[in-house]
Every structure is written in structure tokens, then in C-alpha cells.
C-alpha positions in Angstrom: 63.4 -7.1 61.1 65.6 -9.1 58.8 66.0 -8.1 55.2 64.2 -11.3 53.9 61.1 -10.6 56.0 61.2 -6.9 55.0 61.4 -7.9 51.3 58.4 -10.3 51.7 56.3 -7.6 53.5 57.2 -5.0 50.8 56.5 -7.5 48.0 53.1 -8.4 49.5 52.2 -4.7 49.8 53.1 -4.0 46.2 51.1 -7.0 45.1 48.1 -5.9 47.1 48.4 -2.4 45.7 48.6 -3.6 42.1 45.6 -5.8 42.6 43.6 -3.0 44.0 44.5 -0.7 41.1 43.2 -3.0 38.3 39.7 -2.0 37.0 36.7 -4.3 37.4 35.3 -5.5 34.1 32.0 -7.0 32.9 30.6 -7.7 29.4 27.3 -8.1 27.8 25.8 -8.8 24.4 23.1 -7.0 22.3 21.3 -9.4 20.1 19.8 -7.6 17.1 16.8 -8.9 15.1 15.0 -7.4 12.2 13.5 -8.2 8.9 14.1 -6.2 5.7 10.7 -5.5 4.0 10.3 -4.7 0.4 8.8 -1.3 -0.3 7.7 1.1 -3.0 7.3 4.9 -3.0 4.9 6.9 -5.1 5.4 10.6 -5.8 3.6 13.2 -7.9 6.3 14.8 -10.1 4.2 17.2 -12.2 0.7 18.4 -12.9 -1.1 21.2 -14.6 -2.3 24.2 -12.6 -0.3 26.1 -10.0 1.2 23.0 -8.4 2.9 22.6 -5.1 4.3 19.6 -3.3 5.7 18.0 -6.4 8.2 15.2 -5.6 6.0 14.1 -2.7 3.0 11.9 -2.4 0.7 14.8 -1.5 0.9 17.4 -4.3 -1.7 20.1 -4.8 -2.8 21.7 -8.1 -4.7 25.0 -8.0 -6.7 25.7 -11.2 -7.9 29.1 -9.9 -11.1 30.5 -11.4 -11.9 28.7 -14.6 -14.5 29.4 -17.3 -15.3 28.2 -20.8 -14.5 31.6 -22.4 -11.6 32.5 -20.1 -8.0 31.5 -20.3 -6.8 28.0 -19.5 -5.0 27.6 -16.2 -1.2 27.3 -16.2 -0.1 24.0 -17.8 -3.5 23.3 -19.3 -5.1 23.7 -22.7 -8.8 24.5 -23.2 -11.0 23.1 -25.8 -14.5 24.5 -26.3 -17.3 22.2 -27.4 -20.9 22.8 -28.4 -22.3 21.9 -24.9 -19.1 21.4 -22.8 -15.5 22.4 -22.5 -12.4 20.5 -21.6 -9.3 21.4 -19.7 -6.4 19.1 -20.6 -3.0 18.6 -19.1 -0.8 15.7 -17.8 0.1 14.3 -14.5 3.6 12.8 -13.9 3.8 9.9 -11.4 7.0 8.2 -10.3 7.2 4.9 -8.4 10.5 3.8 -6.9 11.3 0.4 -5.2 13.7 -1.0 -2.6 14.4 -4.6 -1.7 12.0 -5.9 -4.3 12.4 -8.3 -7.2 9.3 -7.0 -9.0 10.1 -5.7 -12.5 7.0 -3.5 -12.8 3.9 -2.2 -11.1 0.2 -1.5 -11.6 -1.0 2.1 -11.1 -4.6 2.9 -10.4 -6.4 6.2 -9.8 -9.7 7.0 -8.1 -11.5 10.2 -7.1 -11.5 11.1 -3.5 -15.2 12.1 -3.5 -18.1 12.2 -5.9 -17.6 14.5 -8.8 -19.6 17.7 -9.0 -22.7 17.4 -11.2 -21.7 18.1 -14.8 -18.0 17.6 -14.2 -16.1 14.5 -15.5 -12.6 13.7 -14.5 -10.5 11.6 -16.8 -7.0 10.1 -16.8 -5.6 8.4 -19.9 -9.1 8.7 -21.4 -10.7 6.7 -18.7 -13.4 8.3 -16.6 -12.6 8.4 -12.8 -15.1 7.8 -10.1 -15.1 7.7 -6.3 -16.5 4.2 -6.3 -13.9 2.1 -8.1 -10.2 2.5 -9.1 -9.3 2.8 -12.7 -6.1 1.1 -14.0 -3.7 3.5 -15.7 -1.0 1.0 -16.4 -0.3 -2.6 -15.5 3.4 -2.4 -16.6 4.7 0.8 -14.9 8.5 1.2 -15.0 10.2 1.8 -11.7 12.3 5.0 -11.2 10.8 6.6 -14.3 8.1 9.3 -14.3 5.1 8.1 -16.2 3.0 10.8 -17.9 -0.8 10.4 -17.9 -3.2 12.6 -19.8 -5.6 14.5 -17.5 -8.9 15.9 -18.7 -11.6 17.8 -16.8 -14.7 17.9 -18.9 -17.3 20.5 -17.8 -20.8 20.6 -19.1 -22.2 24.0 -19.9 -25.1 23.0 -17.6 -22.8 22.6 -14.6 -23.4 25.0 -11.7 -21.0 27.8 -11.1 -19.3 26.3 -8.1 -16.1 24.7 -6.8 -15.1 21.5 -8.6 -12.5 20.5 -5.8 -11.6 16.9 -5.6 -8.6 14.6 -5.1 -7.2 12.0 -7.4 -5.9 9.1 -5.3 -3.1 7.1 -7.0 -2.2 3.6 -5.8 0.9 1.7 -7.1 1.1 -2.1 -6.5 4.1 -4.1 -7.3 3.6 -7.0 -9.8 
């Protein structure tokens, strides 16, 4: 075989070997869609009683056993009247916002169930019911803990029984 033919054969083999060693490629595209939604977050920051879950939207306040002539629960004061008695404290509620141009919010509260007979629940002086929400503020400041007076007024005629209930808070951006 002459040298020119040998060089062509060797060159062709090298070219074929190089082509076979190159990796196959492919490409694709991931199209991403989404929409940013505005949002607010409500947390219970403080409350009278033995409180757990502060800093969340589901706190619990345990008043323990309460009586007109006993001691006030932790974080409460007790005022004795002629025919009733009042436990007083405060509730701290914080509302934060994200992706929202609103400058303030409205905060309402409503009892989770009907109040026990002879027991009145109040926030900021307004009586709470389970049938309608009560406005606590219509100009709440975001990222600040609002403090709301909390009273439980118990008639001397109320039965000795549990007064368990829930106060449901709702914040709505303005």
C-alpha cells in the first residue's frame, strides 16, 4: 500500500473515532408561570391566663379554676361588684403583610360559640357574641402588636360550670 493511501485510511479512521467519541446533546426549556398574591398574617402575641401558642394564630389561655372570692388568674385583675365580678386583662394581636399596598387593616372579633349563661365577654369595651363580629379597630398598624382590653364579666347567678369559648379574630386589609 502506498504511503498516500495509508495516510488517507489512517486519517479516515481517526476522523471516525473522533466523531464517535463526541457526546450527543439535546436541550429543553422549562417555562415558569406564577402570580404573586398579597397576603396578611395574624398572630396572638399575648393574653392573660396561662397562655401557650403565642406568636401563632392559635393561642390558648387557661384561666384555671376561677371564683369571685379567689385569686385572679395569671395576668388578670379581679374586680368584685355587688352582683357580678370581672376578670380583666389584655390581648395582643399582631398583623403582618406582604406584597400589599394597604396601609392599615380592620380587626374584628367574634365568639366561637354562645356564651355561658351569666357570662359576658368583652374586648375594648364591646360585648362579643357568636352571631356577629365586633370591630376592634378599623385602622390597625401592620407589624405592630395592638393591645386590646379583655374583660370577662360573670354574674353571681351564673352556674358553677366551665366558661370555655374561643375568640375568633379576623384581620382584613383596607
